[in-house]
C-alpha positions in Angstrom: 5.5 -185.7 -111.5 6.0 -187.1 -107.9 8.9 -188.5 -106.0 8.0 -191.0 -103.3 10.3 -192.3 -100.5 9.6 -195.7 -99.1 11.2 -196.9 -95.9 10.8 -200.6 -95.2 12.2 -203.7 -93.4 13.8 -206.4 -95.4 13.4 -209.7 -93.8 14.6 -213.3 -94.2 12.9 -214.2 -97.6 15.0 -211.5 -99.3 18.2 -211.8 -97.4 20.0 -213.4 -100.4 18.7 -211.0 -103.0 21.4 -208.7 -104.4 21.2 -205.0 -104.8 20.6 -205.0 -108.5 17.9 -207.7 -108.1 16.2 -205.5 -105.5 15.8 -202.9 -108.3 13.9 -205.6 -110.3 11.8 -206.5 -107.2 10.7 -202.9 -106.7 10.0 -202.5 -110.4 7.7 -205.5 -110.3 6.0 -204.3 -107.2 5.2 -200.9 -108.7 4.0 -202.5 -111.9 1.8 -204.9 -110.0 0.3 -202.0 -108.1 -0.3 -200.3 -111.5 1.4 -197.1 -110.4 2.3 -194.7 -113.2 6.1 -195.3 -112.8 8.3 -192.7 -114.6 11.1 -193.9 -116.9 14.4 -192.4 -117.9 15.0 -191.0 -121.4 17.1 -192.6 -124.2 17.3 -195.8 -126.2 17.0 -198.0 -123.1 14.5 -196.4 -120.7 14.9 -197.5 -117.1 12.4 -197.0 -114.3 13.3 -194.2 -112.0 14.0 -196.1 -108.8 16.8 -195.0 -106.5 18.0 -197.2 -103.6 19.9 -195.8 -100.6 22.6 -198.2 -99.8 23.4 -201.8 -100.9 22.7 -204.5 -98.2 25.3 -207.2 -98.2 24.0 -210.7 -99.1 22.8 -212.8 -96.2 21.8 -209.8 -94.0 18.4 -208.6 -93.0 17.5 -205.0 -92.3 15.1 -203.0 -90.2 15.6 -199.9 -92.3 15.9 -199.8 -96.1 15.1 -196.7 -98.2 14.1 -196.4 -101.8 12.8 -193.5 -103.9 10.7 -193.9 -107.0 9.2 -191.3 -109.4 5.6 -191.3 -110.7 4.4 -189.5 -113.8 1.3 -188.2 -112.1 0.6 -187.2 -108.5 -1.3 -189.6 -106.3 -2.3 -189.1 -102.6 0.0 -190.9 -100.3 -2.9 -192.8 -98.6 -3.9 -194.2 -102.0 -0.3 -195.1 -102.9 0.0 -197.0 -99.6 -3.3 -198.8 -100.0 -2.5 -200.1 -103.5 1.2 -200.7 -103.0 1.0 -202.7 -99.8 -0.8 -205.7 -101.3 1.7 -205.8 -104.2 4.7 -206.2 -101.9 6.3 -209.7 -101.9 7.3 -211.7 -98.8 10.4 -210.0 -97.3 9.3 -206.4 -97.7 7.4 -204.8 -94.8 6.5 -201.2 -95.4 7.2 -198.9 -92.4 6.9 -195.4 -93.9 6.0 -193.6 -97.1 6.3 -189.9 -97.8 6.7 -187.4 -100.7 10.1 -185.7 -101.1 11.4 -182.8 -103.3 11.8 -183.7 -106.9 15.3 -182.1 -106.9 16.6 -183.5 -103.6 20.0 -185.2 -103.9 20.1 -188.9 -104.7 19.9 -191.2 -101.8 23.3 -192.8 -102.3 25.0 -189.4 -101.8 23.2 -188.7 -98.6 24.0 -191.9 -96.6 26.9 -191.3 -94.2 26.8 -194.3 -91.8 24.8 -197.4 -90.7 24.0 -199.2 -87.5 24.1 -203.0 -87.2 23.2 -205.5 -84.6 25.2 -208.8 -84.6 24.1 -211.9 -82.8 26.6 -214.7 -82.4 25.2 -218.1 -83.3 27.8 -220.1 -81.4 28.8 -220.1 -77.7 31.3 -217.4 -76.9 33.0 -215.9 -73.9 31.7 -212.3 -73.5 34.8 -211.2 -71.6 37.0 -212.5 -74.4 34.9 -210.8 -77.0 34.9 -207.6 -75.0 38.6 -207.6 -74.8 38.8 -208.1 -78.6 36.5 -205.1 -79.0 38.9 -203.1 -76.8 41.9 -204.3 -78.9 40.1 -203.3 -82.2 38.9 -199.9 -81.0 42.3 -199.0 -79.5 44.2 -200.0 -82.7 45.5 -197.1 -84.7 45.2 -199.2 -87.9 43.5 -202.4 -89.1 45.0 -203.2 -92.5 42.6 -205.3 -94.7 42.3 -206.5 -98.3 39.1 -206.0 -100.3 38.9 -206.9 -103.9 42.7 -207.3 -104.0 43.1 -203.7 -102.8 44.5 -202.8 -99.3 42.6 -200.5 -97.1 42.4 -199.5 -93.4 39.3 -200.8 -91.6 39.9 -198.8 -88.4 38.6 -195.3 -89.5 35.4 -197.0 -90.8 34.5 -198.2 -87.4 32.7 -195.3 -85.7 31.4 -197.3 -82.6 31.7 -200.9 -81.5 30.1 -202.2 -78.3 28.9 -205.4 -76.6 25.3 -204.8 -75.6 22.9 -206.7 -73.3 19.2 -205.9 -73.1 18.9 -207.5 -69.7 20.7 -210.0 -67.4 18.9 -213.0 -69.0 19.5 -212.0 -72.7 22.4 -213.0 -74.9 24.8 -210.1 -75.5 25.0 -208.8 -79.0 27.4 -206.6 -80.9 26.3 -203.1 -81.8 28.3 -201.5 -84.7 28.1 -198.0 -86.1 30.1 -198.0 -89.4 30.8 -195.5 -92.1 28.7 -195.9 -95.2 30.1 -193.2 -97.5 30.9 -193.8 -101.1 34.4 -195.3 -101.1 34.6 -195.5 -97.3 32.1 -198.2 -96.3 32.7 -200.4 -93.3 31.4 -204.0 -93.7 30.2 -205.7 -90.5 31.5 -209.1 -91.5 35.0 -207.7 -91.8 34.7 -206.2 -88.3 33.7 -209.7 -87.1 36.8 -211.1 -88.7 38.9 -208.4 -87.2 37.5 -209.5 -83.8 38.7 -213.0 -84.4 35.4 -214.7 -85.2 33.9 -216.3 -88.3 31.2 -214.1 -89.9 29.3 -217.3 -90.8 28.9 -217.8 -87.1 26.9 -214.6 -86.7 23.5 -213.2 -87.8 23.8 -209.6 -88.9 21.0 -207.1 -89.2 21.2 -203.5 -90.3 19.0 -201.5 -88.0 19.4 -197.9 -89.2 20.8 -195.8 -92.0 22.0 -192.3 -91.0 21.6 -189.6 -93.6 23.6 -186.4 -94.1 20.7 -184.1 -92.9 20.6 -186.0 -89.6 
C-alpha cells in the first residue's frame, strides 16, 4: 500500500468545479493513468482520495493538495510520468511525494490560507487602505452565513494592500483562518471592505498546515 500526496495549481478551466466534483475529476485522472487506486471497504466502496480544503467556486489556486492511496507501491518518477498526461486542463502538477500511511487526514491539518485579490474595477487605493484599517481595527465584524450569525474578525489573520512595483496595480493580500468550523472566506472580507466580490479576481496562493 502507498499514500501519495499531490500538490498542484488549479487554473481557470476548473474554477467553477465544486469540491465534490473535484473528487470525481481526480478519480477519473487516476483511472485514466491506470494506477492501482485503493478503495474503501463496505457495500459502496469509494476510492481513497482525500482533499485538503474546499476551494470556493469561481476562484483559482496556486496550491491545492490531494492524497490518494494505491494498492501497490510504485516509484514516484513512474507515477509522475504516467499521471501527468492523464491530467485535464486546469490541473498543473507542481509536486508529488510519498507520505506516511497513518498520517492525519489533510482536512484536519490545514490551519489557514493565503489569498491574492485583484480588483477588476477602478478603485482609490487610499480609500481601500482606509477600509483595511477600519476592518483590522474592528473588535467584531458580525456576519451571516447560511442563516447563522458569526464573527468574521477573528478569522482575518492578516490583511494588506500590496504593490509589486510603482507601475503595478495594487492587490489585496489576505491570510485567513481555514480551520474546521472557523474558515474565513475572502469574498466576505471583500464585502466587509465595502466592495462587491464580483468585481474582484481571487486566487488562493498557499495552504498552511499544522506542522508548518
